[in-house]
DRENDO-1510 file (C-alpha; in Angstrom, 1 decimal, always signed):
<recs>
REC; n; res; u; v; w
REC; 1; UNK; -1.3; -12.8; +37.9 .
REC; 2; UNK; -0.6; -12.9; +34.3 .
REC; 3; UNK; +2.7; -10.9; +34.6 .
REC; 4; UNK; +3.9; -13.8; +37.0 .
REC; 5; UNK; +2.6; -16.4; +34.5 .
REC; 6; UNK; +4.7; -14.6; +31.7 .
REC; 7; UNK; +7.7; -14.3; +33.6 .
REC; 8; UNK; +7.8; -18.0; +34.6 .
REC; 9; UNK; +6.8; -19.1; +31.1 .
REC; 10; UNK; +10.0; -16.8; +29.8 .
REC; 11; UNK; +12.2; -18.4; +32.7 .
REC; 12; UNK; +11.4; -21.9; +31.2 .
REC; 13; UNK; +12.1; -20.8; +27.9 .
REC; 14; UNK; +15.3; -19.3; +28.7 .
REC; 15; UNK; +16.6; -21.6; +31.5 .
REC; 16; UNK; +17.4; -24.6; +29.9 .
REC; 17; UNK; +19.4; -22.9; +26.9 .
REC; 18; UNK; +21.3; -20.5; +29.7 .
REC; 19; UNK; +22.1; -23.9; +31.9 .
REC; 20; UNK; +23.2; -25.4; +28.8 .
REC; 21; UNK; +25.3; -23.2; +27.5 .
REC; 22; UNK; +27.4; -22.4; +30.6 .
REC; 23; UNK; +27.8; -26.5; +30.9 .
REC; 24; UNK; +29.4; -26.3; +27.5 .
REC; 25; UNK; +31.3; -23.3; +28.5 .
REC; 26; UNK; +32.7; -25.0; +31.9 .
REC; 27; UNK; +33.8; -27.8; +30.1 .
REC; 28; UNK; +35.4; -26.7; +26.8 .
REC; 29; UNK; +38.2; -25.2; +28.2 .
REC; 30; UNK; +39.8; -21.8; +29.0 .
REC; 31; UNK; +39.5; -20.1; +25.9 .
REC; 32; UNK; +36.5; -20.0; +23.5 .
REC; 33; UNK; +37.2; -19.9; +19.8 .
REC; 34; UNK; +35.0; -17.8; +17.5 .
REC; 35; UNK; +31.7; -19.2; +17.0 .
REC; 36; UNK; +31.6; -21.1; +20.5 .
REC; 37; UNK; +29.1; -18.9; +21.9 .
REC; 38; UNK; +26.4; -19.3; +19.2 .
REC; 39; UNK; +27.3; -22.8; +19.0 .
REC; 40; UNK; +26.9; -23.4; +23.1 .
REC; 41; UNK; +23.7; -21.5; +22.9 .
REC; 42; UNK; +22.2; -23.4; +20.2 .
REC; 43; UNK; +23.6; -27.4; +21.5 .
REC; 44; UNK; +22.8; -25.5; +25.4 .
REC; 45; UNK; +19.3; -25.5; +24.5 .
REC; 46; UNK; +19.1; -28.6; +23.6 .
REC; 47; UNK; +20.8; -30.3; +26.3 .
REC; 48; UNK; +19.3; -28.1; +28.8 .
REC; 49; UNK; +15.8; -29.6; +27.9 .
REC; 50; UNK; +16.8; -32.8; +27.9 .
REC; 51; UNK; +18.1; -32.3; +31.1 .
REC; 52; UNK; +14.5; -30.6; +32.2 .
REC; 53; UNK; +12.7; -33.6; +30.8 .
REC; 54; UNK; +14.8; -36.3; +32.8 .
REC; 55; UNK; +14.5; -34.2; +35.7 .
REC; 56; UNK; +10.5; -34.3; +35.1 .
REC; 57; UNK; +11.0; -38.0; +34.9 .
REC; 58; UNK; +12.8; -38.8; +37.7 .
REC; 59; UNK; +10.5; -36.7; +39.8 .
REC; 60; UNK; +7.3; -39.2; +38.8 .
REC; 61; UNK; +9.8; -42.3; +39.7 .
REC; 62; UNK; +10.5; -41.2; +42.9 .
REC; 63; UNK; +6.4; -40.3; +43.7 .
REC; 64; UNK; +7.2; -36.3; +43.6 .
REC; 65; UNK; +4.0; -34.2; +42.8 .
REC; 66; UNK; +5.2; -32.9; +39.1 .
REC; 67; UNK; +6.2; -29.0; +39.5 .
REC; 68; UNK; +8.3; -26.2; +37.5 .
REC; 69; UNK; +10.1; -25.4; +40.9 .
REC; 70; UNK; +12.3; -28.4; +42.1 .
REC; 71; UNK; +13.7; -28.7; +38.1 .
REC; 72; UNK; +14.2; -25.2; +37.8 .
REC; 73; UNK; +16.3; -24.9; +41.1 .
REC; 74; UNK; +18.3; -27.6; +40.0 .
REC; 75; UNK; +18.9; -26.1; +37.0 .
REC; 76; UNK; +19.6; -22.9; +38.1 .
REC; 77; UNK; +22.1; -24.0; +40.8 .
REC; 78; UNK; +24.2; -25.8; +38.7 .
REC; 79; UNK; +24.4; -23.0; +36.3 .
REC; 80; UNK; +25.5; -21.0; +38.9 .
REC; 81; UNK; +28.1; -23.3; +39.9 .
REC; 82; UNK; +29.3; -23.7; +36.1 .
REC; 83; UNK; +29.2; -19.8; +35.9 .
REC; 84; UNK; +31.7; -19.5; +39.0 .
REC; 85; UNK; +33.8; -22.4; +37.5 .
REC; 86; UNK; +34.2; -20.5; +34.5 .
REC; 87; UNK; +35.2; -17.3; +36.3 .
REC; 88; UNK; +37.5; -18.8; +38.3 .
REC; 89; UNK; +39.4; -21.1; +35.4 .
REC; 90; UNK; +39.3; -17.9; +33.3 .
REC; 91; UNK; +42.7; -16.9; +31.5 .
REC; 92; UNK; +42.8; -13.3; +32.0 .
REC; 93; UNK; +46.2; -13.0; +30.1 .
REC; 94; UNK; +44.7; -13.5; +26.8 .
REC; 95; UNK; +43.9; -10.9; +24.6 .
REC; 96; UNK; +41.8; -10.6; +21.5 .
REC; 97; UNK; +42.3; -11.5; +18.3 .
REC; 98; UNK; +42.8; -8.3; +16.2 .
REC; 99; UNK; +42.1; -10.8; +12.7 .
REC; 100; UNK; +39.6; -9.2; +10.7 .
REC; 101; UNK; +40.4; -5.6; +11.0 .
REC; 102; UNK; +42.0; -5.3; +7.6 .
REC; 103; UNK; +39.1; -7.0; +5.8 .
REC; 104; UNK; +36.1; -4.7; +3.6 .
REC; 105; UNK; +33.7; -3.6; +5.2 .
REC; 106; UNK; +31.1; -4.9; +2.8 .
REC; 107; UNK; +31.0; -8.8; +4.1 .
REC; 108; UNK; +30.3; -7.3; +7.6 .
REC; 109; UNK; +27.2; -5.0; +6.2 .
REC; 110; UNK; +25.9; -8.1; +4.0 .
REC; 111; UNK; +26.3; -10.1; +7.5 .
REC; 112; UNK; +24.2; -7.6; +9.6 .
REC; 113; UNK; +21.8; -7.2; +6.7 .
REC; 114; UNK; +21.4; -11.3; +6.3 .
REC; 115; UNK; +21.2; -11.0; +11.0 .
REC; 116; UNK; +18.5; -8.4; +10.4 .
REC; 117; UNK; +16.8; -10.3; +7.8 .
REC; 118; UNK; +16.7; -13.4; +10.3 .
REC; 119; UNK; +15.4; -11.0; +13.2 .
REC; 120; UNK; +12.6; -10.2; +11.3 .
REC; 121; UNK; +11.7; -13.4; +10.3 .
REC; 122; UNK; +12.3; -15.2; +13.7 .
REC; 123; UNK; +10.0; -11.9; +15.0 .
REC; 124; UNK; +6.9; -12.8; +12.7 .
REC; 125; UNK; +7.5; -16.6; +13.2 .
REC; 126; UNK; +7.1; -15.7; +17.2 .
REC; 127; UNK; +3.9; -13.9; +16.8 .
REC; 128; UNK; +2.4; -16.6; +14.5 .
REC; 129; UNK; +3.5; -18.9; +17.6 .
REC; 130; UNK; +1.9; -17.1; +20.0 .
REC; 131; UNK; -1.5; -16.1; +18.2 .
REC; 132; UNK; -2.3; -19.4; +17.3 .
REC; 133; UNK; -5.6; -20.0; +18.7 .
REC; 134; UNK; -5.4; -23.6; +19.1 .
REC; 135; UNK; -3.1; -26.7; +18.4 .
REC; 136; UNK; -3.7; -27.4; +14.7 .
REC; 137; UNK; -1.1; -30.2; +13.3 .
REC; 138; UNK; -2.8; -33.5; +13.4 .
REC; 139; UNK; -0.1; -35.1; +15.6 .
REC; 140; UNK; +0.3; -32.4; +17.9 .
REC; 141; UNK; -3.5; -32.8; +18.9 .
REC; 142; UNK; -3.6; -36.2; +18.5 .
REC; 143; UNK; -0.5; -37.7; +20.4 .
REC; 144; UNK; +2.3; -34.9; +21.5 .
REC; 145; UNK; +0.2; -32.4; +23.5 .
REC; 146; UNK; -2.5; -34.7; +24.6 .
REC; 147; UNK; +0.0; -36.6; +27.3 .
REC; 148; UNK; +1.3; -33.4; +28.7 .
REC; 149; UNK; -2.2; -32.1; +29.4 .
REC; 150; UNK; -3.3; -35.2; +31.1 .
REC; 151; UNK; +0.0; -35.2; +33.2 .
REC; 152; UNK; -0.5; -31.6; +34.2 .
REC; 153; UNK; -4.0; -31.7; +35.6 .
REC; 154; UNK; -3.0; -35.5; +37.5 .
REC; 155; UNK; +0.6; -33.7; +38.3 .
REC; 156; UNK; +2.0; -37.5; +37.5 .
REC; 157; UNK; +3.4; -39.2; +34.6 .
REC; 158; UNK; -0.2; -41.5; +33.8 .
REC; 159; UNK; +0.5; -44.2; +31.5 .
REC; 160; UNK; -0.8; -44.4; +28.1 .
REC; 161; UNK; -1.7; -48.0; +26.7 .
REC; 162; UNK; -2.9; -49.9; +24.2 .
REC; 163; UNK; -6.7; -49.9; +23.5 .
REC; 164; UNK; -7.2; -53.5; +25.5 .
REC; 165; UNK; -5.1; -52.0; +28.5 .
REC; 166; UNK; -7.0; -49.1; +28.9 .
REC; 167; UNK; -10.6; -51.3; +28.5 .
REC; 168; UNK; -9.0; -53.7; +31.0 .
REC; 169; UNK; -8.5; -50.8; +33.7 .
REC; 170; UNK; -10.6; -50.7; +36.4 .
REC; 171; UNK; -8.6; -47.7; +38.4 .
REC; 172; UNK; -9.1; -44.8; +35.7 .
REC; 173; UNK; -5.8; -44.5; +35.8 .
REC; 174; UNK; -4.9; -45.8; +32.1 .
REC; 175; UNK; -5.3; -43.5; +29.4 .
REC; 176; UNK; -5.3; -44.5; +25.6 .
REC; 177; UNK; -4.2; -42.7; +22.6 .
REC; 178; UNK; -3.7; -44.4; +19.1 .
REC; 179; UNK; +0.3; -43.6; +19.4 .
REC; 180; UNK; +0.4; -45.0; +22.8 .
REC; 181; UNK; +4.1; -46.2; +22.5 .
REC; 182; UNK; +5.6; -43.1; +20.9 .
REC; 183; UNK; +8.6; -42.0; +23.2 .
REC; 184; UNK; +8.0; -39.2; +25.7 .
REC; 185; UNK; +10.5; -36.6; +25.6 .
REC; 186; UNK; +8.4; -34.0; +23.4 .
REC; 187; UNK; +5.5; -34.3; +25.4 .
REC; 188; UNK; +7.6; -33.5; +28.4 .
REC; 189; UNK; +9.3; -30.6; +26.8 .
REC; 190; UNK; +5.1; -29.4; +26.2 .
REC; 191; UNK; +4.7; -30.1; +30.0 .
REC; 192; UNK; +7.9; -28.1; +31.1 .
REC; 193; UNK; +6.7; -24.9; +29.7 .
REC; 194; UNK; +2.7; -25.6; +30.8 .
REC; 195; UNK; +4.1; -26.4; +34.6 .
REC; 196; UNK; +5.9; -23.1; +34.4 .
REC; 197; UNK; +2.7; -21.2; +33.5 .
REC; 198; UNK; +0.8; -23.3; +36.2 .
REC; 199; UNK; -1.9; -24.1; +33.6 .
REC; 200; UNK; -2.5; -25.3; +29.9 .
REC; 201; UNK; -2.0; -22.1; +27.2 .
REC; 202; UNK; -1.6; -22.8; +24.1 .
REC; 203; UNK; +0.6; -19.6; +22.9 .
REC; 204; UNK; +3.2; -20.6; +25.8 .
REC; 205; UNK; +3.6; -24.8; +25.2 .
REC; 206; UNK; +3.9; -23.8; +21.6 .
REC; 207; UNK; +6.9; -21.8; +21.9 .
REC; 208; UNK; +9.6; -24.2; +22.6 .
REC; 209; UNK; +9.0; -25.0; +19.0 .
REC; 210; UNK; +9.9; -21.7; +17.9 .
REC; 211; UNK; +13.2; -21.9; +20.5 .
REC; 212; UNK; +14.3; -25.0; +19.1 .
REC; 213; UNK; +14.4; -23.2; +15.7 .
REC; 214; UNK; +16.1; -20.3; +16.8 .
REC; 215; UNK; +18.9; -22.6; +18.5 .
REC; 216; UNK; +18.9; -24.8; +15.3 .
REC; 217; UNK; +20.4; -21.3; +13.8 .
REC; 218; UNK; +22.6; -20.7; +16.6 .
REC; 219; UNK; +24.0; -24.1; +17.0 .
REC; 220; UNK; +24.5; -24.3; +13.2 .
REC; 221; UNK; +26.3; -20.9; +12.9 .
REC; 222; UNK; +28.7; -21.5; +15.6 .
REC; 223; UNK; +30.1; -24.6; +14.3 .
REC; 224; UNK; +30.4; -23.3; +10.9 .
REC; 225; UNK; +32.4; -20.5; +12.6 .
REC; 226; UNK; +34.4; -23.5; +14.7 .
REC; 227; UNK; +35.1; -25.1; +11.2 .
REC; 228; UNK; +36.9; -22.2; +10.2 .
REC; 229; UNK; +34.4; -20.3; +7.5 .
REC; 230; UNK; +34.6; -16.7; +7.8 .
REC; 231; UNK; +31.3; -14.6; +9.6 .
REC; 232; UNK; +29.7; -13.8; +6.5 .
REC; 233; UNK; +29.7; -17.8; +5.4 .
REC; 234; UNK; +28.6; -19.1; +8.3 .
REC; 235; UNK; +25.8; -16.4; +8.5 .
REC; 236; UNK; +25.0; -17.5; +4.7 .
REC; 237; UNK; +24.5; -21.2; +6.2 .
REC; 238; UNK; +22.2; -20.3; +8.8 .
REC; 239; UNK; +20.5; -18.0; +7.0 .
REC; 240; UNK; +19.8; -20.8; +3.8 .
REC; 241; UNK; +18.8; -23.4; +7.0 .
REC; 242; UNK; +16.5; -20.8; +8.8 .
REC; 243; UNK; +14.8; -19.8; +5.6 .
REC; 244; UNK; +14.0; -23.4; +4.6 .
REC; 245; UNK; +9.9; -23.3; +4.3 .
REC; 246; UNK; +8.9; -26.5; +5.7 .
REC; 247; UNK; +11.7; -25.3; +9.0 .
REC; 248; UNK; +9.4; -22.3; +9.1 .
REC; 249; UNK; +6.3; -24.0; +9.1 .
REC; 250; UNK; +7.2; -26.5; +11.9 .
REC; 251; UNK; +8.4; -23.2; +13.8 .
REC; 252; UNK; +5.0; -21.6; +13.4 .
REC; 253; UNK; +2.7; -24.5; +13.7 .
REC; 254; UNK; +4.4; -26.3; +16.8 .
REC; 255; UNK; +3.5; -29.7; +18.1 .
REC; 256; UNK; +5.2; -31.9; +16.1 .
REC; 257; UNK; +8.3; -34.0; +16.9 .
REC; 258; UNK; +10.1; -33.8; +13.9 .
REC; 259; UNK; +11.9; -30.1; +14.2 .
REC; 260; UNK; +13.4; -31.5; +17.9 .
REC; 261; UNK; +14.6; -34.3; +15.8 .
REC; 262; UNK; +16.1; -32.5; +13.0 .
REC; 263; UNK; +18.0; -30.2; +15.4 .
REC; 264; UNK; +19.1; -33.1; +17.6 .
REC; 265; UNK; +20.0; -35.6; +14.5 .
REC; 266; UNK; +21.8; -32.3; +13.0 .
REC; 267; UNK; +23.7; -31.3; +16.0 .
REC; 268; UNK; +24.9; -34.7; +16.4 .
REC; 269; UNK; +26.0; -35.4; +13.0 .
REC; 270; UNK; +27.4; -32.0; +12.7 .
REC; 271; UNK; +29.3; -32.7; +15.8 .
REC; 272; UNK; +30.5; -35.7; +14.7 .
REC; 273; UNK; +32.0; -34.1; +11.4 .
REC; 274; UNK; +34.2; -31.8; +13.5 .
REC; 275; UNK; +35.2; -34.9; +15.4 .
REC; 276; UNK; +35.9; -36.4; +12.1 .
REC; 277; UNK; +38.3; -33.6; +11.0 .
REC; 278; UNK; +39.7; -32.4; +14.1 .
REC; 279; UNK; +39.3; -35.6; +16.5 .
REC; 280; UNK; +38.6; -33.2; +19.3 .
REC; 281; UNK; +36.7; -35.6; +22.0 .
REC; 282; UNK; +34.4; -32.2; +22.8 .
REC; 283; UNK; +32.8; -32.6; +19.8 .
REC; 284; UNK; +32.4; -36.3; +19.8 .
REC; 285; UNK; +31.0; -36.4; +23.5 .
REC; 286; UNK; +28.6; -33.8; +21.9 .
REC; 287; UNK; +27.6; -36.1; +18.8 .
REC; 288; UNK; +27.2; -38.9; +21.3 .
REC; 289; UNK; +25.0; -37.0; +23.7 .
REC; 290; UNK; +22.8; -35.8; +20.9 .
REC; 291; UNK; +22.4; -39.2; +19.3 .
REC; 292; UNK; +21.0; -40.7; +22.5 .
REC; 293; UNK; +18.4; -37.5; +23.0 .
REC; 294; UNK; +17.6; -38.5; +19.3 .
REC; 295; UNK; +16.3; -42.1; +20.5 .
REC; 296; UNK; +14.2; -40.4; +22.8 .
REC; 297; UNK; +12.5; -38.0; +20.8 .
REC; 298; UNK; +10.8; -40.0; +17.6 .
REC; 299; UNK; +11.0; -44.1; +16.9 .
REC; 300; UNK; +13.3; -42.6; +14.0 .
REC; 301; UNK; +15.4; -41.1; +16.1 .
REC; 302; UNK; +16.3; -44.8; +17.3 .
REC; 303; UNK; +17.8; -45.6; +13.6 .
REC; 304; UNK; +19.3; -42.1; +12.5 .
REC; 305; UNK; +22.5; -42.1; +14.2 .
REC; 306; UNK; +22.9; -45.9; +13.3 .
REC; 307; UNK; +24.0; -43.8; +9.8 .
REC; 308; UNK; +27.1; -42.1; +11.4 .
REC; 309; UNK; +28.6; -46.0; +12.0 .
REC; 310; UNK; +29.9; -46.0; +8.1 .
REC; 311; UNK; +31.5; -42.9; +8.2 .
REC; 312; UNK; +33.1; -44.0; +11.6 .
REC; 313; UNK; +34.5; -47.3; +10.1 .
REC; 314; UNK; +35.8; -45.2; +7.5 .
REC; 315; UNK; +37.7; -43.3; +9.6 .
REC; 316; UNK; +38.7; -45.8; +12.0 .
REC; 317; UNK; +39.8; -48.3; +10.5 .
REC; 318; UNK; +42.6; -49.4; +7.9 .
REC; 319; UNK; +41.4; -49.2; +4.3 .
REC; 320; UNK; +41.8; -52.8; +3.2 .
REC; 321; UNK; +39.2; -53.6; +6.5 .
REC; 322; UNK; +36.6; -50.8; +5.0 .
REC; 323; UNK; +37.0; -52.8; +1.6 .
REC; 324; UNK; +36.5; -55.7; +3.3 .
REC; 325; UNK; +33.7; -54.9; +5.1 .
REC; 326; UNK; +32.2; -52.8; +1.9 .
REC; 327; UNK; +32.0; -56.3; +0.1 .
REC; 328; UNK; +30.6; -58.4; +3.2 .
REC; 329; UNK; +27.8; -55.7; +2.7 .
REC; 330; UNK; +27.3; -56.2; -0.8 .
REC; 331; UNK; +27.1; -60.0; +0.1 .
REC; 332; UNK; +24.7; -59.7; +3.0 .
REC; 333; UNK; +22.3; -57.4; +0.6 .
REC; 334; UNK; +22.1; -60.1; -1.8 .
REC; 335; UNK; +21.8; -62.9; +0.5 .
REC; 336; UNK; +18.9; -61.1; +1.8 .
REC; 337; UNK; +17.4; -60.6; -1.6 .
REC; 338; UNK; +17.9; -64.6; -1.9 .
REC; 339; UNK; +16.4; -65.6; +0.9 .
REC; 340; UNK; +13.3; -62.9; +0.5 .
REC; 341; UNK; +12.6; -63.9; -3.0 .
REC; 342; UNK; +13.8; -61.7; -6.2 .
REC; 343; UNK; +10.3; -61.7; -7.6 .
REC; 344; UNK; +9.1; -58.4; -5.6 .
REC; 345; UNK; +12.3; -57.5; -4.3 .
REC; 346; UNK; +10.3; -58.6; -1.2 .
REC; 347; UNK; +12.1; -60.5; +1.7 .
REC; 348; UNK; +9.5; -60.0; +4.5 .
REC; 349; UNK; +8.5; -63.8; +3.7 .
REC; 350; UNK; +11.5; -64.8; +4.9 .
REC; 351; UNK; +11.1; -66.0; +8.7 .
REC; 352; UNK; +15.1; -65.8; +9.2 .
REC; 353; UNK; +14.6; -61.8; +8.0 .
REC; 354; UNK; +11.6; -61.2; +10.2 .
REC; 355; UNK; +12.8; -62.9; +13.1 .
REC; 356; UNK; +16.2; -60.6; +13.2 .
REC; 357; UNK; +14.4; -57.4; +12.3 .
REC; 358; UNK; +12.0; -58.5; +15.4 .
REC; 359; UNK; +15.1; -59.1; +17.8 .
REC; 360; UNK; +16.7; -56.0; +17.0 .
REC; 361; UNK; +13.2; -54.2; +17.7 .
REC; 362; UNK; +12.4; -53.0; +14.0 .
REC; 363; UNK; +9.0; -52.9; +13.2 .
REC; 364; UNK; +8.8; -55.3; +10.1 .
REC; 365; UNK; +8.1; -53.9; +6.6 .
REC; 366; UNK; +7.2; -55.6; +3.9 .
REC; 367; UNK; +9.6; -55.1; +1.2 .
REC; 368; UNK; +8.4; -54.4; -2.3 .
REC; 369; UNK; +9.9; -52.1; -4.7 .
REC; 370; UNK; +7.8; -48.6; -5.5 .
REC; 371; UNK; +8.5; -46.5; -8.2 .
REC; 372; UNK; +8.6; -43.3; -6.7 .
REC; 373; UNK; +10.6; -41.6; -8.6 .
REC; 374; UNK; +8.5; -38.7; -9.8 .
REC; 375; UNK; +7.3; -37.5; -6.3 .
REC; 376; UNK; +10.9; -37.1; -4.9 .
REC; 377; UNK; +11.8; -35.5; -7.8 .
REC; 378; UNK; +8.9; -33.2; -7.4 .
REC; 379; UNK; +9.3; -33.0; -3.6 .
REC; 380; UNK; +13.5; -31.9; -3.9 .
REC; 381; UNK; +13.3; -30.4; -7.4 .
REC; 382; UNK; +9.9; -29.0; -8.1 .
REC; 383; UNK; +7.7; -27.9; -5.2 .
REC; 384; UNK; +8.4; -25.1; -2.8 .
REC; 385; UNK; +9.1; -27.0; +0.3 .
REC; 386; UNK; +13.0; -26.8; +0.2 .
REC; 387; UNK; +13.6; -23.7; -2.2 .
REC; 388; UNK; +16.5; -25.0; -4.1 .
REC; 389; UNK; +18.3; -27.2; -1.6 .
REC; 390; UNK; +17.9; -30.1; -4.1 .
REC; 391; UNK; +19.5; -28.1; -6.8 .
REC; 392; UNK; +22.5; -27.4; -3.9 .
REC; 393; UNK; +22.8; -30.9; -3.3 .
REC; 394; UNK; +23.4; -31.9; -7.3 .
REC; 395; UNK; +26.0; -29.1; -7.1 .
REC; 396; UNK; +27.8; -30.2; -4.3 .
REC; 397; UNK; +28.4; -33.5; -5.3 .
REC; 398; UNK; +29.7; -32.4; -8.8 .
REC; 399; UNK; +32.0; -30.3; -6.7 .
REC; 400; UNK; +33.1; -33.3; -4.9 .
REC; 401; UNK; +33.4; -35.4; -7.9 .
REC; 402; UNK; +35.8; -32.6; -9.6 .
REC; 403; UNK; +37.9; -32.5; -6.8 .
REC; 404; UNK; +38.5; -36.1; -6.9 .
REC; 405; UNK; +40.5; -35.3; -10.6 .
REC; 406; UNK; +42.2; -32.1; -9.1 .
REC; 407; UNK; +46.2; -32.4; -8.5 .
REC; 408; UNK; +45.9; -29.9; -5.9 .
REC; 409; UNK; +43.3; -31.9; -3.9 .
REC; 410; UNK; +45.3; -35.0; -4.3 .
REC; 411; UNK; +48.4; -33.7; -2.9 .
REC; 412; UNK; +46.4; -32.4; -0.1 .
REC; 413; UNK; +46.8; -33.5; +3.6 .
REC; 414; UNK; +45.8; -36.7; +4.5 .
REC; 415; UNK; +43.5; -35.6; +7.2 .
REC; 416; UNK; +41.8; -32.9; +5.1 .
REC; 417; UNK; +41.2; -35.7; +2.3 .
REC; 418; UNK; +39.7; -38.2; +4.9 .
REC; 419; UNK; +37.2; -35.6; +6.4 .
REC; 420; UNK; +35.9; -35.2; +3.0 .
REC; 421; UNK; +35.6; -38.8; +2.1 .
REC; 422; UNK; +34.1; -39.7; +5.8 .
REC; 423; UNK; +31.6; -36.7; +5.3 .
REC; 424; UNK; +30.7; -37.2; +1.9 .
REC; 425; UNK; +29.9; -41.2; +2.8 .
REC; 426; UNK; +27.7; -39.9; +5.9 .
REC; 427; UNK; +25.6; -38.3; +3.3 .
REC; 428; UNK; +25.4; -41.1; +0.8 .
REC; 429; UNK; +24.6; -43.0; +3.8 .
REC; 430; UNK; +21.5; -40.7; +4.7 .
REC; 431; UNK; +20.8; -40.8; +0.9 .
REC; 432; UNK; +20.8; -44.8; +0.9 .
REC; 433; UNK; +18.5; -44.4; +4.0 .
REC; 434; UNK; +16.0; -42.4; +2.5 .
REC; 435; UNK; +16.1; -44.4; -1.0 .
REC; 436; UNK; +15.4; -47.8; +1.1 .
REC; 437; UNK; +12.5; -46.4; +2.9 .
REC; 438; UNK; +10.6; -44.6; +0.4 .
REC; 439; UNK; +11.6; -47.2; -2.8 .
REC; 440; UNK; +11.8; -50.4; -0.7 .
REC; 441; UNK; +9.0; -50.4; +2.3 .
REC; 442; UNK; +5.6; -49.8; +2.9 .
REC; 443; UNK; +7.0; -46.6; +3.5 .
REC; 444; UNK; +6.6; -45.6; -0.2 .
REC; 445; UNK; +3.1; -44.7; +0.2 .
REC; 446; UNK; +4.3; -41.7; +2.1 .
REC; 447; UNK; +6.0; -40.6; -0.7 .
REC; 448; UNK; +3.3; -41.0; -3.3 .
REC; 449; UNK; +0.9; -38.7; -1.2 .
REC; 450; UNK; +3.3; -36.5; +0.0 .
REC; 451; UNK; +3.3; -36.7; +4.0 .
REC; 452; UNK; +6.2; -38.1; +5.6 .
REC; 453; UNK; +8.6; -37.9; +2.8 .
REC; 454; UNK; +8.8; -34.2; +3.7 .
REC; 455; UNK; +9.4; -34.9; +7.4 .
REC; 456; UNK; +12.1; -37.5; +6.4 .
REC; 457; UNK; +14.1; -35.2; +4.5 .
REC; 458; UNK; +13.5; -32.0; +7.0 .
REC; 459; UNK; +15.4; -34.8; +9.6 .
REC; 460; UNK; +18.2; -34.5; +7.8 .
REC; 461; UNK; +18.6; -30.8; +6.4 .
REC; 462; UNK; +21.2; -29.3; +8.8 .
REC; 463; UNK; +23.9; -32.3; +8.0 .
REC; 464; UNK; +23.0; -31.7; +3.8 .
REC; 465; UNK; +24.0; -28.0; +4.1 .
REC; 466; UNK; +26.6; -28.3; +6.4 .
REC; 467; UNK; +28.0; -30.8; +4.1 .
REC; 468; UNK; +27.8; -28.4; +1.2 .
REC; 469; UNK; +29.3; -25.4; +3.8 .
REC; 470; UNK; +32.7; -27.7; +3.8 .
REC; 471; UNK; +32.9; -28.5; +0.0 .
REC; 472; UNK; +32.1; -24.8; -0.9 .
REC; 473; UNK; +33.8; -22.7; +1.9 .
REC; 474; UNK; +37.1; -24.1; +2.6 .
REC; 475; UNK; +37.7; -23.4; +6.0 .
REC; 476; UNK; +41.3; -21.2; +6.7 .
REC; 477; UNK; +44.3; -23.0; +8.1 .
REC; 478; UNK; +44.1; -20.5; +11.4 .
REC; 479; UNK; +41.3; -21.9; +12.7 .
REC; 480; UNK; +41.6; -22.0; +16.5 .
REC; 481; UNK; +39.6; -25.2; +17.4 .
REC; 482; UNK; +41.2; -27.7; +14.7 .
REC; 483; UNK; +44.6; -26.3; +15.2 .
REC; 484; UNK; +44.3; -27.2; +19.3 .
REC; 485; UNK; +42.6; -30.4; +18.9 .
REC; 486; UNK; +45.2; -31.8; +16.3 .
REC; 487; UNK; +47.8; -30.7; +18.2 .
REC; 488; UNK; +46.5; -32.6; +21.3 .
REC; 489; UNK; +45.9; -35.9; +19.3 .
REC; 490; UNK; +49.2; -36.0; +18.1 .
REC; 491; UNK; +50.4; -35.1; +21.6 .
</recs>
């Protein structure tokens, strides 16, 4: 019986990633460029898991008793159909690319060394996840992993509502937790593994968090290769990402939603950066799909995808319109400050602003300036959560400023300059959102006590590191994906 339970748990872990990878390969085209399969496995795991949670929602909506077999069979059937389509449309005349045979051997040895290093670290994290005797993180046992335990016993998605609704319920089928309004997806991910095992086992329920970290490394490595950098440069990127202490903590101490939001938003933004450079519709679709996934994970996930909009406008609109919008934004910000009063930088007293925030579905914050420079500096430059990430970001900003004054860069192709400009604007937008949140809202107290500030930084780390990669590791002109995509757009 234990072997069957373990086998089904492994199947629940592997099936979403395999399905998602096959779906991506079936829709990508005749050839898979270098880096595609790691990207497909990483992105595919999130897409497959999103599909699994949607199937559980659908089963509950049509009043079917929740189980693992029906959604698993559906996923396996679609994966088999995708595999058949891949085989049918395969380009069997393609010859392998001999490029790289004349390269020195040391990059290959260093690449292999980093891979062994990462494999050993991931193996240790897997053991920590499996051996964890119970749920430790606060939000995990108070919110995210409470609901799936109830759903597993009832085999349906029973409602979690506010305290008053719970007190007024006479049926005994309404439950209450403090964060009852949080999105359901992360709890459904835990439920997926529990349904496969047929019972609640913490070690099995925790494994998707470890798999999410692995997917983050695979997807990042694959996208770096698709960008056109060398295998070693892509491996260094994956190594930097997966060696961040707080990433490892969220893999080992499973149960929080932040690792899932980090992967979903990071993958969405990186695919968006690809779309900016190559105008590849497939990357654009991935960016949109994962942005939708963000919104289903956590409340912040409803906001972060909107931070891509300024870079999108910079790419799509003529320069005069971009300047006009920038000026309008400055005027609007000044108007908001004027309506709310300049004394405290607070504009919660403005009935107009409060009404607009409520209509937009945004929780109202009292905007007051917090002098949080010291905790932010400590978090990014002194404490151990991020290694040297803060210093790398400062170096990257200096490198971008230096590029602006180089004649070779000024004469570079417009497509390349626009891509760097748009991706840098994306990073500046993330920084502005971070600054506004922790310096002008009540969330500033989360910086003072070093709590949520680091989890917000975690959401942005894949994008920050990928941006640094695009600045310091200039892609080769022969990048297969880019060349194909630019040609298709020009046509």
